[in-house]
N, C-alpha and C positions, 0 to 999 in steps of 0.2 A: 336689877335682878340678873344674875348670871345665867348663862346658857345651861350649866349643869343643874341648876334648880328648876329651870323652865322646861327642859326636855327630859324624857325618860332615859334610863340607862340603855346603852347600846345592847343589841341582842347578840350579835356575832360579827366577826370580821373574817372574811375569806381573803386569801392572798393568791390571786390568779392574774394571768396576763390580761391586759385590757386592749381592746382594739380601737382603732380610729374610725371604724365603720359605725353607722348609726346603731343605737342600741335596739335590740329586738324587743317586741311587745312583752310586757311583764307577764310572768307565769302565774302570779297570784298576788294576794294582798299582803303577805308576810314580808317584812323588810329584809331584803337581800342585797348585798353589795360585794364588790371586790375591791381590793386595795393592792397596788403595786408601787414599790419605791425603787427608784434608780437614781443614785446620787442625791441631788437636792430637789428632785422632782418626784412627787407622789401623785398617782392617778387613782381617783376614787370614782367608781362606776356603780350607780344605783341600778340594780336589775329589776327590783320590784318593791312595792310598799314604801313605807317611810318610818322614821323613828316614832312619830306620833301615832302611827297606825290608822290614819284617816285624815279627813279635812277638818281644820279648826274653824270655829265660827266666831263672829264678832258680836258681843253683847253690848248694846248701847247703854251707856251710863249717864251721859250728859249731852245736851244739845243747846248751843248758844246761837242766837240769831233769829231775827224776825223779818217778815216781809215789809212791815211798816211799824214804826214806833220810835223809840229813842235812838238817836244817831249812833250811840256807842254799840248798839246791838244790830245795826243794819250794815251788812258787809257788801263791799263793791267788787273787789278783786283781791283775793288772799294769795300772797306770794310765799308765805312761810308761817310755820307754827312751831312753837317750842313749849316744853312743859318742864317745870320743876315739881318737887313734892308739894309745894304750896300754891303755885301759880301757873296760869296758862297765858302765853304770849302769842298774839295774833298780829301779823303784819298785813295791813290792808293797803295795798299798792295804790288803790284808787282814792283813798281818803285825803292825803296819805297820812297814816298814823300807825303806831304800835299800840294796840289795845291790850290791856292786862286784866285778866279775870281770875277769880279764885275757882277752886274745883267744884263749887256749887253753881257756877255760872254767873256770879255777880261781878259787874264791872268795877274795878278798883281804881284805875288811873290810865292815862295815856302817857306814852313816852315819845319825846320828840315832837316836832311840828314841821309844817311845810315851809321851805325856804332854802337859802343857800349859805346861811351862816353856821357857826359852830353848833353842833347838836341838831341841826335842821337837815331835812332831806327833801328831794324832789321825787325820786323814784325808789323808795325803799324796797329791798329784796330779801335776802337771806337774814336769818337771825340765829344767834348762839348766846346761851347764858352759861357762864362758867360756874365752878363750884363756889366761888366767892360772891356770886350773885351779880357780877358785872354783865351788862347786856351789850352785845356787839350787833350792830345793824349795818349791813352792807348796802351800798347803792351804786349803780352804774353811771349815774349822771356826773358830769364834771370830771371825767377821766377816771372815775372810780374811787371810792373812799369808804372807810369804815368809821362809823360813829360809836364811841364807847360811853356807856352810861353807868351810873351807880345803880345799886338795887332799888333806890328810891326814884330813879329816873332823871337824876341830875347829870348834866353833861360833864364827862371827865376828860375826853380827848377826841380828836378827829385825826385819823390816819389817812392822808392823801396818798393813795397807792401810786400815783404818778411820781411822787417824790421818794418812794421807797425804792432803793436801788440795790437789788440782790446780786447784780452782776450777771455776766454771761448772756446779755441781751434778752433777759426775761422781763416780760411785762405782766404785772399782776392786775387782777380785776376782782370785784366783789360778787361775781355771779355764783360762786360756790364758797360757803363757809362751813368747815367741819371742825368740831371740837375734838381734839385728840385725847386719847386715854391718859396722856401725861399732862393735860391742861393746855397744850399748845393749840393755837388757832391755825388751821390749814386754810390757805387761800389759793384759789385757782390762778394759774399762770400760763403763759405761752412763751416759748423760746423761738425767736425768729431766726431763719437761716442767715448766714453771713453773706451769701449771694442772693440772687433774685428769688422771689417766691414763685416756684413753678406751679404748684397747686397747694391745696390745704394740707396735703400729706407732708409737705416740707416744714410745716409749723408744728413744733413739738408741744403737746399738751402736758401739763403737770400741775404740781402744787408746791407751795413753799410754806414752811411753818413760821409763824410770827409769834414773838413774845414782846409785848409792849410796843408793837408796831415795828419791830426790828426783825429781819429775816434770820432764822436760826437753822443751821444745818445746810444740807444740799437741796438743790432743785430735784424733786421726785417726779420722774417722767412716767407717764402712762405707758403701759406695754403696747407695743405696736405689732401689727400682723401684716403679712404679705397678701393683702387683699385689695382689689380695686372695685369700688362700688359701681353699679350701673347708673348711667346718667341719661337725662332726657332734656330736650330744649336746645336752644341755639346759643353758642358761645357769644359773649362771655358769661351769659346767665344760664348755667346748667344746674339742674336739680337732681337729687337722687330719685330714682324710680320708686314710686310708692310701694311699700311692703317688700322691697328688694333687700337682700341681706346687707348689713353694714356693721362696722365695728362699734361696740358699745363698751364703756368703761365707767367705773365709779370708785371713789376713794372712800375708805373706811376709817373710823376713828382709831383703829389699831395701827394705822399707817400702811395698811395693805391696799393694793390695787386689785380690783376685780374687773376683768376684761374678757372680751371674746367677740367673735363674729357670729351673728345670730342665724347663720344658714342651717345650723343644727343645734341641738341642746348640749352645748359644751362651752365651758368658759374656764378661765384660769384665775387663781387667787395668788398674787405675788406678795409674799410677806416681807417685811423688813428683814434684812440679813440674807436674802437670796432664796429662801425656801419657796418653791412653787407647788401649788396644789392644782392639778387638772381635774375638773369635775365633768362627769358625763351622766346622762340619764335618758330614759325612754321619752320619746316625744311623738305625740300624735298630732300631725299638722292640722290646723284649722283652715278649711277651704275658703276661697274667695269666689263668689259667684260672678258670672259675666256681667250681670246687672250692676253689682257693686263696683267691679273694676272699671266699667264705663263711667259710672258716677264719679269715682275717685279721680279719674283723668279730667273730667269736666270741671270738677271742683278746683283742682290744681291750676288749670288754665285760667279759670275765673279769678282766682286769688292773685295770680301773678300779673294778670292784665290790668289790675288796678294801677300798677306802675309801668308796665310794658305792654301797651295795647296790642302789639303785633306778635306777642309770644305765643308759641304753639307747642303742644305736646308732640314730640317727634319719635316716641318709642325709646327703648323696648317696651313690650307689653307688660302690664301688671302681672306679677307671678300668680299662679293658681292657688297659692296658700300663703298664710301669714308666716312671718319669721318665727323662730322658736321662742324668742323673748324680746321684750321691748327695751328694758333698761335695768339698772341696778340701783337700789337705795340702801343707804347706810342704816344700821340699827345700833342704838346706843346701849345694847346689852350683848354685843358680840355675835350678831347674826348678819347674814346677807339676805336682803329681800330682792328676789328676782321678779320683775314685772312680766307676767306671761299673758299672751293674748288668749282670750276666751271666744266662744262662739258669739256672733253678732247677728242682728236682724234689722231690717229696715223699719224705721219708725212709722207707725200708722198715722195717716192723715198728715204726712210731711209734704209740704209744698216744695217741689224741686225747682227752686228759682234759678237754677243754673242750667236748665235745659237750653236756654239761649246763651251761647258762649260769650256774648257781649255783656251779660249781666254779671255783677260781682256780689259776693256775699257781703251783706251789710250788718248793721247793729241788730241784735236779736235773732240773727239767722241760726236755724237749727240744722246741723248736719244730719242728713237723712240716714246715714249709716254710722252712728256713733260707736267709737271703739269701746270694747269691753275687755276687762282684764281681771286677773286674780294674782295673788302673790304666792310664790314658792319660797319657803324659808330654808336656808342652809346654815350650818355653823361654819366657822372659819377653817375647819379641817376638811370641809367638803361633804359632810354627811347631810343627806336630805332629810330635814325635819318633817316637812309636810306642807300641804296647801292651806292657804287662808283665803276664804271667800271675801270679796269686797261688797260694800253696801251698794244699793241701787243709787243711780244718779251719777253725775260727773264728779269724780274725786280728784282733788289736787292737794298739794302741800302736805303730804303725809309725814307724821313724826312717829317713830317707833322706839319704844324702850320697854323691854320686858314684856309683860302681859298687857301693857297700856298702849293703845294706839290712838292718835288724834289725827284728824284730817278735815279739810273743807269739803262739804258735799253740797252740790247744786242740784235741786230737784227739777222736774220737767217744766215748772212755772218760772224758773230762774231765781228762786230764793236760795241764798247761800247761808249755810249754817256750819259752825264748827262743832264737830261731834267727837265725843270721847267714847272709846270702846274698850272692853276687856276681852282679851283673847281666851276663848273657851276651848280647851283641847278635847279631842274625841273621848278620852277616858273620863272627863268630867261630865260629858253628855250621856254617859252610860252606854 
């Protein structure tokens, strides 16, 4: 479904100068924006409201998964979901297997099996299904490879990414698979420096387009920013300070990069051909209490000490508020989904097992301050469409396409279900 069919017609466009300062609090609910174009750069600033005129809701249409029952309906750890008009594909990393269901929730078949041979996998990750019905499943084990299956699940090919030589010192991995609008398969890659690796900023992140396992075109680098994240801990094992601003980027099916530093609500959309859209909107920071900040530091120490018993959190302090956004997700109908932090609260009756810094989080451990998010939807021209609330529970592996959303949802008892939702716009709710 195209964006033009999914979103109402724009109300008005003002052409005014945009500032790099944080956007002031919105004056009302009516959608107001400014647009300024200079050369190949367009700056879009949302002053108030949204195209949709409010928050969109998710109406549940299907739930797959049980706490106990047939193995095909019991999920362990879902790493990816994909949907066509006829079928739903669920990658269970723990099984490991690709479960295929119809849109009534009936299990149809499994694709692939555990192993190291052709068509087999050890740690399946991302999945893509192209318009011909071919199924691509990436895994990081064995140097990284992509298994290719027919629509019926028969093994067609295996692309060992270590043997794919795109040139320029680029290494490909299967940690990200994106189906391009032109049918190409975009695969995550890194370009290593010719000299020594000074820090992670000297490693260039990007993607390569593959057709039939062969690189096509140029290595597409992720936009970079002159920003140095805050670090804590002792060298050589230093980590980013929790909730401190960092660079985030995501690759879109159109071939565009979306990237930004989340110290404020601004990011950039870098389109193929060089056109850049700078996006800005009002942001009301979500505060972090002193109790949560202290808990977060203890949790980080406990986790790292599983491998490094003497590791200590050495500062700087956890910021007083969360960043403006957490990440970007692709949408297969031409939107950008921005994951935005929401207010959080401490779980009731949560046993803080990490009060003792020598204890480490183990299986079944519940984080006492679970992160909460919602999605902000933008089109690729920078217009703010509106907010979409997320369901309760821990949400992973979302798949977005038009008004259909699928995701894995884990409830408070640990049962994982694949849920299908329809996006209901404010106008449909009356």
